[in-house]
N, C-alpha and C positions, 0 to 999 in steps of 0.2 A: 793380707788375706786372713791371717789368724785373728786380727782385730775385728774384721767383719764377721767372721764366724762366731767370735765371742760375743759381739754385740747382738747378733741374731739370737743367740742362746739366751742372753739377758733380757731382751725386749719381747721375746715370745712372738705371738701372731701379729703384733703391731710393728714388727721390725721393718718389713718391706714398705708399708704405707708411710712410716716415718722417714725411711731412707729416700723414698720418692719425693716427699715434701722437702727434705734437706737438699737434695740434688737440684730440684727446681729453684729453690730460693737462692742457692749459691750461683746457679747459672744466671739468673735474672740480676742479682746484685753485681756480679762480675761484669756482665754486659752493660749495665747502666753506669757502673763506675768508669768503664772505658769510654763510654759516650760523654760523660762529664769531663774527663781529662782531655778529650780531643776536640770538644766543641766549646769549651770555656776559654775565651780569649782574654788577653790582658787589655788594659785600657788602650783604646785605639787612638793614636796620635792624629789621625785625620779628622777626628771630631773637633779637636782644638783648632785645627786649621779652618774648619767650617765656621766655628764660633767667631774666629778672628776675621772672618770675611775675606780670607785670602783666596786669590783666584785658583781654581782647580779645573783640570781637564777631566770631563766626565768619563770619556773613553779610557783614559790612562788609569784613573782611580778605580773604575769598574774592573779592569784587568788585574790591578793590584789586589783588590779585595776578593776577587773570585779565587785567587790562589791560596787564600787563608782557609783554615778548617773551622774557625769559630762561626757559630750561628749568626752572630752580629754582623760579621763581615759578609757572610753569604747573603743575608737579608738585604744589606745595603747594596751589594752588587746586583741583586735581583731588581731592586727598585731603580737603580741607575740604568739598568738595561731598558727600562720603560720610561726614560726621561722625556721622550718625545710625546708621550701621552698626556691627556689632561689630568689636572690635579685630582679630580674626583675619581677618575678611573684608576689612577695610581693608588689611591686610598683603598679601593675595592681589591685591587691586586695584592696589596700588602696585607689586608685582612685575611684573604684566602691563604696566603703563604703562612701567616701566623697560625691559622687554624691547623694547617698541615703540620707545622712544627709542634703545636700543642699535642696532637695525637702521637707524634713521634716521641716526644719527651715523656709522655705519660704511659707509653706502651709497657706492659708487663707489671705496672704498679698495682692494678686491681688484683691480678693473680697473686702478687706478693702479699697483699692484704688478706686474701682468702686463705693462703697458706698459713699466715700468722693467726688466723681465727680457728682453722680446723686442726692445727697441730696440737694445741693443748687438749682439744676434744679427743683426738686419737690417743694422746697420753693418758687421759682420764679413763678412756675405754680399756686401755691396757692395764691400768690400775685395777679396775673392776674385775677383769678377767683373771688377773693374778690373785686377787683375793678369793675369787670363786675357786680357783685351783687349790689354794691353800686350805680353804674350809673343806673342800672335797677330800683332800689328803688327810686332814684331821679326822673327818668322819669315818674314814676307812680303817683307822687304827684303833685297836681294842685296848692297847696298853697306854702307858704314859706318853704324852706328846713331847718329843725331843726338839731342841732348838734347830737342829739340822732339817727337821721336817718343815718348820716354818720359814726357813731361810729362802728356799727357792721361790715360794709364792710371794713373800714380802719383797724379795729382790726384784722380781718382775714388775710388781706393782710400783715400786719407787723409781726404778730405772725408766719406765715408760713415761711417767709424769715428768721427770727431769728432762728426758729427751724432747718431749713435746714443748716444754717451756724454753729449752735452749734453741729450738728451731723458731719458735714464735717471736721471741724478743728481737733478734736481729732482723727478722722479716718485717715486722710491724714498724720497728724503728727506722729501718732502711727505706721502707715505702714512704713514710712521712717526711724524712729528710730529703729524699729524691723529689718528692712532690713540691716541697718548699723551694728547692733549687730550681725546678722547672718553672714554677710561677714567677720567681724572681727573674729568671732569664727572659721569660716571655714579656714581663712588664718592662724590662730594660730595652728589649728589641722593639716593642711597640713605641716606646718613648723616642728612641733614636730614629726609627723609620718615620714617625710623624714630623720630627724636626728636619730630617733629610727631605721629605716631601715638600715642606715649606720652603726649604732652600732651593729646590728645583723650581718652585713656583715664583722665586724671586724675593722671598721673605726670609731674612736671616734669623737664626735663633737669638733669643733675647739675652741669655746669660750663660756663662761657662758652667755654673752650678747645674742648670737645667740639662745641659748637654752631657754632663758626667754623672747624672743621678742614676 
């Protein structure tokens, strides 16, 4: 509690806007990190069995994959549940599912980028306000200007700039890293679902490297 009060005193009028940006960025980064941990599965052994053209029971495989939390297994289970449909219809179903996952994986990243952009601006605004206060204090003094008189204004100016940058750097960096992870996951899921759709149509994947890419 004392730390918060000290921070508010140091940051001045920009304290609460910066605290709001910090809280939102931490919440989004934490929620996205949990999503990454729970939906990123290891290399699936059933992919190798498909590549080796081993016989598989669709119903059994679907139940096994549905129990996993990884997006790859969930997507494969979804496609297997439509195994009786035509190949073109399964492709459309897979595309709709991938679009839904794209929205899910990119949720909050735009807000994180916005926070990364406005946080330095808030810090810069706090710097300007701190300098204004400092010059106002200097102008009201008739005698010599003491270092203590300059310290409060310069402190507020420097603290707000540093706080804005400390919020912006992890927000922008985290947003870019999470977006790269999301694109990689979506590309992998699309690749595997296409091969699985071909397998359901009676066409086996051509190489083990393609199945594990």
